Structures are given as structure tokens and as C-alpha cells.
N, CA, C and O atoms as CSV, one atom per row, in Angstrom:
chain,resi,resn,atom,element,x,y,z
A,1,MET,N,N,158.508,176.540,155.254
A,1,MET,CA,C,158.569,177.601,154.292
A,1,MET,C,C,157.226,177.694,153.580
A,1,MET,O,O,156.578,176.680,153.320
A,2,LEU,N,N,156.821,178.898,153.272
A,2,LEU,CA,C,155.580,179.119,152.550
A,2,LEU,C,C,155.724,178.652,151.108
A,2,LEU,O,O,156.801,178.763,150.522
A,3,ALA,N,N,154.670,178.141,150.548
A,3,ALA,CA,C,154.682,177.711,149.153
A,3,ALA,C,C,154.926,178.916,148.258
A,3,ALA,O,O,154.256,179.941,148.390
A,4,GLY,N,N,155.873,178.795,147.358
A,4,GLY,CA,C,156.171,179.878,146.426
A,4,GLY,C,C,157.038,180.985,147.001
A,4,GLY,O,O,157.345,181.949,146.299
A,5,ALA,N,N,157.433,180.873,148.241
A,5,ALA,CA,C,158.257,181.906,148.860
A,5,ALA,C,C,159.721,181.713,148.483
A,5,ALA,O,O,160.146,180.613,148.130
A,6,TYR,N,N,160.468,182.779,148.562
A,6,TYR,CA,C,161.903,182.720,148.340
A,6,TYR,C,C,162.601,182.656,149.689
A,6,TYR,O,O,162.230,183.371,150.620
A,7,GLN,N,N,163.598,181.810,149.793
A,7,GLN,CA,C,164.397,181.738,151.012
A,7,GLN,C,C,165.787,182.264,150.669
A,7,GLN,O,O,166.475,181.726,149.802
A,8,HIS,N,N,166.183,183.321,151.362
A,8,HIS,CA,C,167.477,183.943,151.104
A,8,HIS,C,C,168.428,183.608,152.243
A,8,HIS,O,O,168.049,183.619,153.414
A,9,ASP,N,N,169.676,183.309,151.876
A,9,ASP,CA,C,170.679,183.029,152.900
A,9,ASP,C,C,171.903,183.936,152.758
A,9,ASP,O,O,172.932,183.709,153.395
A,10,ASP,N,N,171.779,184.959,151.921
A,10,ASP,CA,C,172.853,185.933,151.737
A,10,ASP,C,C,172.873,186.870,152.949
A,10,ASP,O,O,171.939,187.644,153.158
A,11,ALA,N,N,173.930,186.795,153.732
A,11,ALA,CA,C,174.017,187.566,154.981
A,11,ALA,C,C,173.921,189.066,154.732
A,11,ALA,O,O,173.316,189.781,155.531
A,12,GLN,N,N,174.503,189.556,153.644
A,12,GLN,CA,C,174.449,190.996,153.356
A,12,GLN,C,C,173.026,191.433,153.003
A,12,GLN,O,O,172.577,192.498,153.427
A,13,LEU,N,N,172.328,190.616,152.234
A,13,LEU,CA,C,170.945,190.924,151.888
A,13,LEU,C,C,170.065,190.939,153.133
A,13,LEU,O,O,169.245,191.839,153.316
A,14,ILE,N,N,170.240,189.944,153.977
A,14,ILE,CA,C,169.449,189.855,155.209
A,14,ILE,C,C,169.731,191.053,156.104
A,14,ILE,O,O,168.803,191.630,156.671
A,15,GLU,N,N,170.987,191.432,156.239
A,15,GLU,CA,C,171.341,192.584,157.077
A,15,GLU,C,C,170.777,193.871,156.492
A,15,GLU,O,O,170.320,194.736,157.239
A,16,ALA,N,N,170.801,194.016,155.169
A,16,ALA,CA,C,170.233,195.210,154.533
A,16,ALA,C,C,168.738,195.303,154.815
A,16,ALA,O,O,168.227,196.382,155.115
A,17,CYS,N,N,168.034,194.172,154.720
A,17,CYS,CA,C,166.602,194.163,155.023
A,17,CYS,C,C,166.347,194.495,156.483
A,17,CYS,O,O,165.441,195.263,156.806
A,18,ARG,N,N,167.141,193.919,157.348
A,18,ARG,CA,C,167.003,194.190,158.776
A,18,ARG,C,C,167.220,195.678,159.063
A,18,ARG,O,O,166.479,196.282,159.839
A,19,ALA,N,N,168.233,196.254,158.435
A,19,ALA,CA,C,168.508,197.679,158.627
A,19,ALA,C,C,167.345,198.530,158.123
A,19,ALA,O,O,166.983,199.526,158.750
A,20,ASP,N,N,166.757,198.136,156.986
A,20,ASP,CA,C,165.601,198.872,156.467
A,20,ASP,C,C,164.435,198.828,157.448
A,20,ASP,O,O,163.787,199.847,157.687
A,21,PHE,N,N,164.165,197.657,158.016
A,21,PHE,CA,C,163.078,197.544,158.987
A,21,PHE,C,C,163.363,198.366,160.237
A,21,PHE,O,O,162.453,198.984,160.789
A,22,GLU,N,N,164.610,198.381,160.690
A,22,GLU,CA,C,164.962,199.187,161.856
A,22,GLU,C,C,164.773,200.670,161.560
A,22,GLU,O,O,164.310,201.426,162.415
A,23,GLN,N,N,165.136,201.086,160.339
A,23,GLN,CA,C,164.947,202.483,159.953
A,23,GLN,C,C,163.460,202.824,159.914
A,23,GLN,O,O,163.052,203.880,160.399
A,24,LEU,N,N,162.652,201.936,159.341
A,24,LEU,CA,C,161.214,202.161,159.308
A,24,LEU,C,C,160.640,202.279,160.716
A,24,LEU,O,O,159.835,203.164,161.007
A,25,TYR,N,N,161.069,201.371,161.576
A,25,TYR,CA,C,160.581,201.393,162.951
A,25,TYR,C,C,160.960,202.708,163.622
A,25,TYR,O,O,160.147,203.327,164.308
A,26,GLY,N,N,162.208,203.125,163.415
A,26,GLY,CA,C,162.679,204.374,164.017
A,26,GLY,C,C,161.955,205.591,163.483
A,26,GLY,O,O,161.744,206.565,164.205
A,27,ALA,N,N,161.573,205.535,162.209
A,27,ALA,CA,C,160.871,206.662,161.594
A,27,ALA,C,C,159.381,206.632,161.909
A,27,ALA,O,O,158.670,207.613,161.691
A,28,GLY,N,N,158.921,205.506,162.420
A,28,GLY,CA,C,157.516,205.388,162.778
A,28,GLY,C,C,156.608,205.048,161.601
A,28,GLY,O,O,155.387,205.150,161.716
A,29,GLU,N,N,157.193,204.640,160.460
A,29,GLU,CA,C,156.358,204.279,159.326
A,29,GLU,C,C,155.814,202.868,159.521
A,29,GLU,O,O,156.558,201.937,159.831
A,30,ASP,N,N,154.545,202.731,159.339
A,30,ASP,CA,C,153.882,201.438,159.450
A,30,ASP,C,C,154.289,200.554,158.277
A,30,ASP,O,O,154.448,201.035,157.155
A,31,PHE,N,N,154.456,199.263,158.539
A,31,PHE,CA,C,154.860,198.340,157.488
A,31,PHE,C,C,153.866,198.340,156.326
A,31,PHE,O,O,154.272,198.250,155.167
A,32,SER,N,N,152.589,198.439,156.622
A,32,SER,CA,C,151.572,198.422,155.568
A,32,SER,C,C,151.756,199.573,154.587
A,32,SER,O,O,151.666,199.376,153.375
A,33,SER,N,N,152.011,200.765,155.101
A,33,SER,CA,C,152.191,201.911,154.205
A,33,SER,C,C,153.488,201.777,153.412
A,33,SER,O,O,153.545,202.163,152.245
A,34,PHE,N,N,154.535,201.228,154.044
A,34,PHE,CA,C,155.791,200.979,153.330
A,34,PHE,C,C,155.548,199.996,152.191
A,34,PHE,O,O,156.002,200.210,151.067
A,35,HIS,N,N,154.832,198.922,152.488
A,35,HIS,CA,C,154.554,197.914,151.464
A,35,HIS,C,C,153.779,198.532,150.305
A,35,HIS,O,O,154.118,198.317,149.142
A,36,ASP,N,N,152.747,199.294,150.620
A,36,ASP,CA,C,151.938,199.911,149.577
A,36,ASP,C,C,152.752,200.893,148.735
A,36,ASP,O,O,152.548,201.013,147.527
A,37,ARG,N,N,153.673,201.588,149.390
A,37,ARG,CA,C,154.456,202.624,148.714
A,37,ARG,C,C,155.632,202.054,147.936
A,37,ARG,O,O,155.918,202.526,146.836
A,38,VAL,N,N,156.331,201.042,148.480
A,38,VAL,CA,C,157.586,200.570,147.893
A,38,VAL,C,C,157.476,199.158,147.328
A,38,VAL,O,O,157.723,198.947,146.141
A,39,THR,N,N,157.117,198.216,148.141
A,39,THR,CA,C,157.151,196.812,147.734
A,39,THR,C,C,156.028,196.472,146.755
A,39,THR,O,O,156.260,195.769,145.772
A,40,GLY,N,N,154.835,196.956,147.010
A,40,GLY,CA,C,153.692,196.642,146.160
A,40,GLY,C,C,153.936,196.951,144.690
A,40,GLY,O,O,153.722,196.084,143.843
A,41,PRO,N,N,154.385,198.182,144.358
A,41,PRO,CA,C,154.648,198.476,142.948
A,41,PRO,C,C,155.715,197.566,142.333
A,41,PRO,O,O,155.607,197.194,141.164
A,42,LEU,N,N,156.728,197.211,143.096
A,42,LEU,CA,C,157.766,196.312,142.579
A,42,LEU,C,C,157.184,194.943,142.280
A,42,LEU,O,O,157.498,194.338,141.255
A,43,LEU,N,N,156.337,194.455,143.175
A,43,LEU,CA,C,155.728,193.137,142.975
A,43,LEU,C,C,154.785,193.156,141.770
A,43,LEU,O,O,154.773,192.213,140.979
A,44,ARG,N,N,154.004,194.217,141.628
A,44,ARG,CA,C,153.097,194.307,140.477
A,44,ARG,C,C,153.878,194.304,139.165
A,44,ARG,O,O,153.479,193.645,138.205
A,45,THR,N,N,154.993,195.042,139.122
A,45,THR,CA,C,155.840,195.071,137.931
A,45,THR,C,C,156.410,193.695,137.650
A,45,THR,O,O,156.405,193.234,136.509
A,46,ARG,N,N,156.896,193.050,138.679
A,46,ARG,CA,C,157.491,191.722,138.511
A,46,ARG,C,C,156.448,190.709,138.033
A,46,ARG,O,O,156.738,189.885,137.165
A,47,CYS,N,N,155.248,190.767,138.588
A,47,CYS,CA,C,154.189,189.841,138.181
A,47,CYS,C,C,153.767,190.124,136.734
A,47,CYS,O,O,153.516,189.195,135.967
A,48,ALA,N,N,153.689,191.397,136.367
A,48,ALA,CA,C,153.313,191.749,135.001
A,48,ALA,C,C,154.364,191.243,134.008
A,48,ALA,O,O,154.024,190.734,132.940
A,49,GLU,N,N,155.632,191.387,134.368
A,49,GLU,CA,C,156.708,190.902,133.490
A,49,GLU,C,C,156.661,189.385,133.365
A,49,GLU,O,O,156.892,188.843,132.284
A,50,ALA,N,N,156.367,188.707,134.451
A,50,ALA,CA,C,156.317,187.239,134.435
A,50,ALA,C,C,155.130,186.738,133.597
A,50,ALA,O,O,155.187,185.657,133.010
A,51,SER,N,N,154.060,187.536,133.551
A,51,SER,CA,C,152.867,187.142,132.813
A,51,SER,C,C,153.001,187.397,131.320
A,51,SER,O,O,152.284,186.803,130.514
A,52,ALA,N,N,153.928,188.290,130.952
A,52,ALA,CA,C,154.065,188.688,129.537
A,52,ALA,C,C,154.714,187.603,128.699
A,52,ALA,O,O,154.900,187.781,127.495
């Protein structure tokens, strides 16, 4: 496991993530653009809250 990473074992969460990746693949959206558009802002918000 990567240092500082979260390990999830919730089957519903894992399946939801898998479904999202399959949808992205089917739509042809590159993971990098998805990350920049969706995940990146969430991570920045979370890091800012943790720093406050």
C-alpha cells in the first residue's frame, strides 16, 4: 500500500468507482481530464480544510 493512501473494502463503494471508470472509458474521457475536472477540486478542498 502507498504511504498515506486509503484502502477501501466497501464492496458498494468499489463497485461504484468501477462503474464510474467504465462510464468514463465508454465516453472516451481521459482519466487525466476527469481528475482535473472532478477529483482535483475535491482534493484541494479537502487539503485546505485539513490545513485550517
